[in-house]
Every structure is written in C-alpha cells, then in structure tokens.
Steps between C-alpha positions, in 0.01 A plus 500: 500500500830343396569423138638165394825463310440324165783315325530255214639162604826557302548836676433339838765232429745767381483666844639177648782501244587855605534407867867542588691170491591555866129474577500136386597206716602163365518194722876435518438126465260532206507761224146395397359648825478880464325762711437851365402809692165633384547817289506791745290715263208264568544387859709280723556129537656226292440240231679165518532261206634148537553271204436164662593305190478554125136594432391534864534823697374668813431874537428663836397866529488705819399855407351812651415753231495875552209546259242281333650339191340386175711280272377451143589158359511438124352192342771237552572131532473377856643190660344284766508634854353547845480848653426512875414827670558509876460877546350772284261510206560429131224659294496404129258609228316166505542384860630600839656301777633580844696357791422133554425433134694369202484489125601206287559560134583269214719535195371708210414855405442754776279778365590867543418593859559752779587421860450746784686465830415732786721693738270461800651166602818301443510254212652157560480226239655169403496387137608163362568499124509170312603436140282241319789252472539497878130435554517214252804354677325518839159357410508388138516139385815343353457699177436826691128510426289650778191326637186606309373701799809727483552542126298824493780665703742493206348702219669630187622859510208615282234377748408682820660335802301324771452695822355431844476712814408342833567496873833363617441165674654414840733254325616771256555739793712235673718453190537878461614531861758225447632680192514837676662365817763291324806571722782362287649663190469278197240272662232614257700359215665191650257369757162600371538508124783256430729739312 
C-alpha cells in the first residue's frame, strides 16, 4: 500500500515558488499569462494562470502525480469561482467530485478542509475565479446590486461561503472546449473577455 504525501496549502504553494525560473513560461505577448512546471518532487505536468482582466482569472492544471497527495487548507476567505474537473478525482472532507463534474462556490469563509488527489489517473482541471466587483459589473443593476436570486453568492468573510457540486452540462463542456482549444495568443483576454 502506498502512503499519501500530506502538505499544508502554504507548503504546497511554496513548492511552486521554488521551481526554477527557467521552468516557467510567460506568453511573450502577455506577461499576465504564465505557465509553471509542476514541482518535480510531486509529479509532472503544468499549471497555467491567465489574468483575463482585473478581478477575473483562469487557471488550468494538467498534472500526473507520483503519489497520492493530501493538501490541508486553513480556514480562509474565498472568492467566487467555478472549478471544472475533466480528468481525475478531487476528494474533500465534505464532498467528492470526479471527471465530468464541477463545483461552484460563492464569496465568503471557506472552512478548514483537506483535499486528496490520487496518483492513479491524471488530473486536469479548469478554474475560473471572479472577484465580487466583476460579478456585479456583469450582472448587477446600475448601482451594482445583484438580483435577489444571486445575492447569497456574496457573503461576508465571517460567513461560510455557498457551495454546489454537480454534473457539467453539455453547454458548459462546449465552453470549456472552446477555452482549451483557443488557438491564438492573447485571444482569451481580447476576444473573449474584453481586456
């Protein structure tokens, strides 16, 4: 039986900081589009982060771990986001989801939690992170107030954030494929998100 590697979230992030600068790639046309090699101590693959505009970013992970990994997250403030899993399993203390599913989480307090990712299969995910001001600018009224049906998504930092896990719809899958197959550098920012 293989043992899992357990890390705190800050330690996990520090491993990315320690990756040699030559292991990073920046889009020459956009310094807000960065791809990092996954820390070789943990596995192989890459993590790409694209700041689409102020307050709106995209994170894509393509990872194959050498060993099972458990990351311990502290209680922290979370911002609005969608997390789509196209390959692998993400097993949290309170829920689990796998390829073909997504989680949607609102603004607020994320309780202390652990996430396990398994080495038996590759892990591929797409995450869209949205600051509250951006959500308000997209779907709020003239004063930035959200419709009543969406106000529960933006909670104060002392209230537990909203969370939902469900199956990815065909429409969502289509949008994900368009994002992943975008052939032109900079198109994410200029064509799709109006940067």
